[in-house]
C-alpha positions in Angstrom: 44.2 33.5 -21.7 47.2 34.8 -19.2 45.0 38.2 -19.4 42.1 36.6 -18.3 43.8 34.9 -15.0 45.4 38.0 -14.2 41.7 39.7 -13.8 40.0 36.6 -11.9 38.5 37.5 -8.5 40.0 35.1 -6.0 36.9 34.1 -3.6 38.8 33.7 0.4 36.0 31.8 3.3 35.2 29.9 6.0 34.0 26.5 5.3 31.6 27.9 7.6 30.0 30.4 5.0 30.3 27.4 2.3 26.9 28.1 1.1 26.9 31.7 0.8 30.3 31.4 -1.0 28.6 28.9 -3.6 26.2 30.8 -4.3 27.7 34.1 -4.8 30.5 32.4 -7.3 27.7 31.0 -9.2 25.9 33.9 -9.4 29.0 36.2 -10.4 30.0 33.5 -13.5 26.5 33.7 -14.6 27.3 37.4 -14.8 30.4 36.9 -16.6 33.1 37.4 -14.2 36.0 35.6 -14.1 35.9 33.9 -10.9 37.8 31.1 -9.1 36.5 29.1 -6.1 38.6 26.3 -4.8 35.4 23.7 -4.0 34.9 24.4 -7.9 38.4 24.5 -9.8 40.7 22.3 -8.5 40.9 19.2 -10.3 40.7 16.1 -8.8 43.9 14.9 -7.0 45.9 17.7 -7.6 47.5 18.9 -4.3 45.1 21.5 -2.8 47.8 24.1 -1.2 49.0 24.6 -4.6 46.1 25.1 -6.6 45.5 27.4 -4.0 48.8 29.5 -3.7 48.6 29.3 -8.0 45.3 31.0 -7.8 46.3 33.7 -5.3 49.6 34.4 -7.7 47.4 34.5 -10.7 44.5 36.5 -9.8 44.6 40.4 -9.6 41.1 41.0 -7.2 41.2 39.0 -4.1 37.9 39.1 -2.7 36.7 38.5 0.7 33.9 37.2 2.4 34.1 38.7 5.9 32.4 36.8 9.1 33.6 36.0 12.7 34.6 32.4 11.6 36.8 33.6 8.9 38.4 36.6 10.0 39.8 33.7 13.0 40.8 31.1 10.2 44.4 30.9 9.5 44.2 29.8 5.9 42.0 32.9 5.6 44.5 35.2 7.0 47.2 34.0 5.1 45.6 34.9 2.2 45.0 38.0 3.2 48.5 38.6 3.7 49.4 37.4 0.6 47.1 39.2 -1.2 47.8 42.5 0.0 52.0 41.6 0.2 51.4 41.4 -3.5 49.3 44.4 -4.4 46.3 42.9 -5.3 43.1 44.2 -5.5 40.9 43.9 -2.0 37.2 43.5 -2.1 35.8 42.5 1.5 32.2 41.3 1.2 30.7 41.8 5.1 28.3 38.3 5.3 28.4 38.9 9.4 29.3 41.7 12.2 32.3 41.4 13.1 35.8 42.6 14.3 37.4 43.5 10.7 41.2 43.4 10.5 43.0 46.9 10.6 44.4 46.1 7.4 41.0 45.9 6.2 39.3 48.6 7.3 40.8 50.9 4.6 39.1 49.5 1.7 35.4 49.7 0.1 33.2 46.7 0.9 30.0 45.4 0.0 27.5 44.9 3.1 25.6 41.9 3.0 24.3 42.7 6.7 21.8 45.8 5.5 20.3 44.5 2.5 19.1 40.8 1.1 21.2 38.8 -1.3 20.4 40.4 -4.1 20.8 44.3 -3.5 24.3 42.7 -2.2 25.3 41.1 -5.6 24.3 44.5 -7.1 26.8 46.2 -5.5 29.6 43.8 -5.8 28.8 43.4 -9.5 29.3 47.4 -9.4 32.8 46.7 -8.0 34.2 43.9 -9.9 32.8 45.7 -13.4 34.8 48.3 -11.9 37.8 46.3 -11.5 38.2 44.1 -14.6 37.2 47.1 -16.7 39.6 49.8 -15.3 42.8 47.5 -14.1 44.8 50.5 -12.9 41.3 52.0 -10.7 42.1 50.4 -7.2 39.1 49.4 -4.9 39.9 52.1 -2.1 39.6 54.3 -4.8 36.0 54.1 -6.2 33.1 55.9 -4.4 30.1 52.7 -5.2 30.5 51.3 -2.1 30.5 52.2 1.6 34.0 52.6 3.6 35.2 50.1 6.4 33.8 50.7 9.4 35.9 50.6 12.4 36.6 51.4 15.9 40.1 52.5 15.2 40.3 56.4 14.8 43.9 55.0 13.8 42.7 53.4 11.0 40.1 56.1 10.0 42.5 57.9 7.9 46.0 57.4 5.9 48.6 60.0 6.5 49.2 61.8 3.1 52.9 63.5 5.3 54.8 60.8 2.5 52.9 62.3 -0.5 54.1 66.0 0.4 57.2 67.5 -1.2 59.7 69.0 0.7 60.8 72.1 -1.0 63.8 71.8 -3.5 67.1 73.9 -3.8 69.6 72.9 -5.5 73.3 73.7 -5.1 72.9 75.4 -7.9 70.5 77.9 -6.4 72.0 78.0 -3.5 75.4 79.3 -5.7 73.0 82.0 -7.1 71.4 83.1 -3.9 75.0 83.9 -2.5 76.1 85.5 -5.3 73.1 87.9 -5.0 73.8 88.5 -1.1 77.4 89.6 -2.1 76.4 91.7 -4.9 73.9 93.3 -2.8 76.3 94.0 -0.2 78.9 95.2 -2.5 76.5 97.8 -3.9 75.3 99.0 -0.1 79.2 99.4 0.8 80.2 101.5 -2.5 77.2 103.7 -1.3 78.6 104.0 1.9 82.2 104.4 1.0 80.8 107.7 -1.3 78.9 108.9 1.4 81.8 109.4 4.2 85.0 107.3 4.0 86.9 108.0 0.8 90.5 107.3 2.0 92.8 105.2 -0.1 93.5 101.9 2.5 96.6 101.3 -0.7 98.2 104.6 0.1 99.0 104.0 4.0 100.5 100.4 3.3 104.0 100.6 2.5 104.9 98.7 -1.3 107.7 96.1 -0.7 109.5 95.2 -3.5 110.1 91.4 -4.1 108.6 90.5 -1.0 109.5 86.8 0.2 107.6 84.6 2.4 108.5 82.1 5.0 105.4 80.5 5.4 102.1 80.1 3.5 100.1 81.8 5.4 99.7 85.9 5.4 98.3 87.8 7.8 96.3 90.4 5.8 96.6 94.0 7.5 93.1 93.8 8.2 93.6 96.7 10.9 93.5 99.5 7.9 90.5 98.4 6.7 86.7 99.1 7.8 83.5 98.4 6.0 82.8 101.1 3.4 86.2 101.2 2.8 87.6 101.6 -1.0 91.1 101.2 -3.1 91.6 101.1 -6.5 92.5 98.0 -8.2 95.7 97.3 -10.9 92.9 97.9 -13.9 91.6 101.5 -11.8 88.3 99.8 -10.8 86.9 100.2 -7.4 87.7 97.9 -4.5 84.7 97.7 -1.9 86.3 95.8 1.4 84.5 92.8 2.4 85.1 92.0 6.0 85.6 87.9 6.7 82.4 85.9 8.1 81.1 82.7 7.6 77.7 81.2 5.8 76.3 78.1 5.3 76.9 75.8 1.9 75.4 72.9 0.2 72.3 71.2 0.0 70.1 70.0 2.9 67.6 68.0 1.1 69.9 65.5 -0.1 69.9 65.9 -4.1 72.1 63.4 -5.9 75.4 64.8 -6.6 75.4 67.8 -4.3 77.5 69.0 -1.0 75.6 67.9 1.7 75.1 71.4 4.1 78.6 72.5 5.6 80.0 75.9 7.1 82.3 77.9 5.2 84.6 80.6 6.8 85.1 83.5 4.5 88.3 85.6 5.0 88.9 89.1 4.3 88.9 90.4 0.6 
């Protein structure tokens, strides 16, 4: 029973179009569609507004009969707003030419202005059957009905920018890139040093036994080192001088647990 209520179609209309609304409701019911209609379903003595709100809450399909009278009806406007805000599937039925509200123009619709009642009923039946049988398929994703006409270019297309994903580069990826660049730079410096500058800058720096520093900042004698300079380490490996510089580190795409993009000042080593 609960599932049946959730698959009902709620009929929204103006009293001016009452005769058509009743006829459409009865025809759809005779075809087996669970349609809710206020004049046929509100019990005698019940509060009208409470029953309408309850039916709106329980339905999954919102069928709106569009005419100038219904579009200008405050009750219909409230019902449209509720249906859209609560994710109901919208099925507009165009009975008379009118200025269609902007928020309804993106939905497919049944056009009774260009066909007789039986032809329009067939179109409505096809759409409703799809909505009842395929509850996950929204009305505006089906191709069995025409797109809502509009005079507003802004309403003719829905922006796809929200569905486009930015390329994601994590902090780990940035670290790998930096490491590769440093390795390539080291290889280049090593090749340059073999071709020309082979002096050992360590031999020019006087050894100091048990140095005592008075501050935590030590000035490195960088004036003795140039790009491509090399020296021997304690383990006998050849070390290549890397000059000081700045680079950006972090993640600009806001990944969780990642450090934001920030500038890092790397000392010479």
